[in-house]
N, C-alpha and C positions, 0 to 999 in steps of 0.2 A: 644203599645198604640199609635194610630195616631189621632191627633186632629188638627183642623184648627186654634184655638186660643190659644193653649198651646204648649210650648216646654218642653219636658221632657228628662232629662239626668239622667241615673242611673249608679253609680260607687261606689265601696267600701261600699256598704250598704246604700248609701244615694241617694235619688231621689231629684233632683232639678226641681221644676215645675215653669216655667216662663210664666206668663200671657202675651200674645204677641199680643196686639192691640195698638202699639205705636202711630198710627195716632189719636186714640181716647183716648190717655193717659190710655190705658188698662181698659177702662170703661167696666162694667159688663152688657152684654146683655143676652138674654135668652140662646143663643147658648153657650156662655162662661160659664155661670152657669151650664148648663147641662154637659159640658165637665169636669168641676171641680168636679161635683158630681160623674161622672163615674170614673174619675181618682182616687179619694180617695176610692171608693168602690173596685177598682182593686188593689190598694196598700195594702188593708187590708189582702189580701190573697197572696201577692207576697213575696216569701221567700227571694228574692234578695234585698228587701227594708226594712231597719230597722228604718230609720229616714227620714222625708220629709222636705225639705226646700221650702217655697213658696215665690216667688218674682215677680216683674214686669219688663218688658223689658224697656230699656232706663234708663236715669238718672233723668227724671222729675217726674215719678209717679210709685208708687207701684200699686195702682188702684185709679184713680181720682174720682170714684164713680160709681153708676149705670148709664146706658146709657139713658140720659134724652131725647134725640131725640126719642128713642124707647118708652119711658114711657109716653111722653106727651099726645098722643091720647088715652091712655087706658081708658076703662070704669072701674067702681068700681069693677066689678067682675073680669075683666082681671087683674087689679092691685093686687087684693087679690091673684090671682093665681100666679102672678109674685113674690109677697112677699113669698108665700109658697115655691116656688122654691128656693129662697134665703135661707130660713130656712132649707130646705132639704140639701143644700150644707154645711151649718154650722153644721148640725147634722152629716153629713158624716165625717167631719173633727174631730168632737168630738168623734164619735163612732169608728173611725179608731184606732186600737190598737197601731199604731206607733206614736211616738211623732212628732208634726208638729211645725216647726220653721218658723215664718214669718220674712223675711228679707226685711224690709220696706225701700225702696229707693224713697224718694220724697213724693209726695202727697198720703195720705191715707184718703180720704174724703168720707163721706156717706157710700155707700156699701163697699168702700175700707177700711175704718176704721172698719166696722163690720166684714169684712173678716179677718183682723188682729186680732180682738177680738176673733174670733172663733178659732184661733191657740193657741197652748199651751205656746209658748214662743215668744216674740217679740224683735228682734234685729233691731235697726233703724240707718239709716245714719244721719249725722249731718244736712242734708238738708230736713229731713222728716218733714212733716206737717200733723197733725191729725185734724179731725173735723167731726161733724155731722151737716152739714149746711142745712138739709132738710127743716127747717122752712122758710128759704129764698125762697123756691119753693112752699110753701103752703102745705107741707106734713110733715109727721113724719118719722123717721127711720123705715124701713120695714124689715130689715134682722137681727133683734135682738139687734139693737143698744140701745134701751131704757132699755133692760134687762141686757145684758152682760156688758155694760159700768158701770152701777150702781153697779153690783156685783164686778167689778174689782177695781173701784176707789172710790166707795161710792156714796150714793144717792145725797148728796149736790153738789158735783163737776159734777156728771153726769147731774143733773138738769140744772146747769149753762151752760154746753156745748151744751146740746140739745136745751134748750129754747132760747139761744142767737145765736146759729149757729156759734159761734166764732171758729177760728182755733188756735191751739197751736203748738209751735215748738218742736223739739226733746228734748231739755233740760227740758221743762215743762212736756212733756210726761213722761220723766224719773222721774221727781220729784214727780209726782202724782201716779206713779206706773203703768202707761199704757205701758211704755217701760221697758224691762229688762236691756238693755245696749245701749249706743250711741257710734257709731264708725265712723271714716272717711268713706265717701262713697266708696272710692277705696278699703277699707278693709272689706266691709260689707259681701260679699259672702265668703271670706276666713275665717272670724270670725264665720259665720254660719256653714261652713263646719267643722271647728275645734271643735265647740260645738257638732255637730252631731257625729263626730268621738269619742269624749269623752263619749257620751251617748252609742254609739255602743260598746264601750269597757266594758260596765257593763253587768250584767246578764239580758238578754233581757226578760226572763219570768218575772222577778221582775219589769223591766221597764214598761212592759205592764200592770201589776197589779197596779203599782203605779199610772199610768195615770188614770186607771179606778177608783181607790180609790178616787183620788182628783176630777176628773170630775163628778162622780156620787154622791160622798159624799156631795158636795156643795149644792145639791138639797134636802138634808135630814136635820133633826134636829140633834144636836150634839150627843146625845145618840145613835140614830140609826146609824149615820155615823161611830161612834166609833165601834159599833158592826159589821158593814159592813167591816171596816178595819181589825178587828180581824179575820173575816172569810177569807179574802184575805191573811192575814199574815199566817194563817194556811195552806192555799193552797201552799204557797211557800215551805213548808216542805215536799211536795209530789213531788218536782222537783229535777232533776239532778243538776240544777244550785245552789240550796241551799246547797246540799251536797258537791259539788265541791268548792263553794265559801268559805264555812266555813272550809273545810279541807285544802284548799290552805292557808287560813289565819293562821291556826294552824301550818302549815308546812313552813310558811314564804316564799311562792312562789307565782308567778302570777297565778290567776285562769284561767282555760280554760273552759269558758262557752259555752254551746251549744244552749241556748235559750229554753231548755226544763226542 
């Protein structure tokens, strides 16, 4: 995979994707969004990748937002098309069967906050700053911020952040459930890689179904979601990993999972 605005490193089952537009604080333009969408589509079928880490180049920003210079002259129809592209990227991340960890270093504002929200887990550096400041520009979040933020931290807090455009620091992001963990910036990628390695050590068939159950189940009522979980639970018992995992437990030995 060769991209202009992404750096990709694959090793030991983990793909590290770095958004690489440091002069623009990794702002999301149409090309970068297109590259992200293609990367996650490719990862879905890449047997060498079990977990994906998404981060930004440099120490200042994960993604400072969407590219305002590129957005300013858009017509209403062009803006809607741009927003749809952003939603397609978030859908690709959610639909990817591999867990996606956001390693948030610095600013995650606007589209950057939305990109982090689209990931499965968010690890953040102590200098991270989150926000949906779009109202300061006369617009609203366009890549799912009004929806994913409310689902993650609750309607009231999401309303406050979106309507005021206020920024919050890493500690506050952790307190309200936006961040899973806060670490020193120099430890961020190592922490993300360690978490990825822990996930890779589990039964990958079960990991994929667990992500699917959580991701899709949140869009259902509780009864339907529980029925959906039961179906996926049953599927596990048609896998090699279930037989191996339970046999290894009974024999008090490490399991040798194959992902099938």
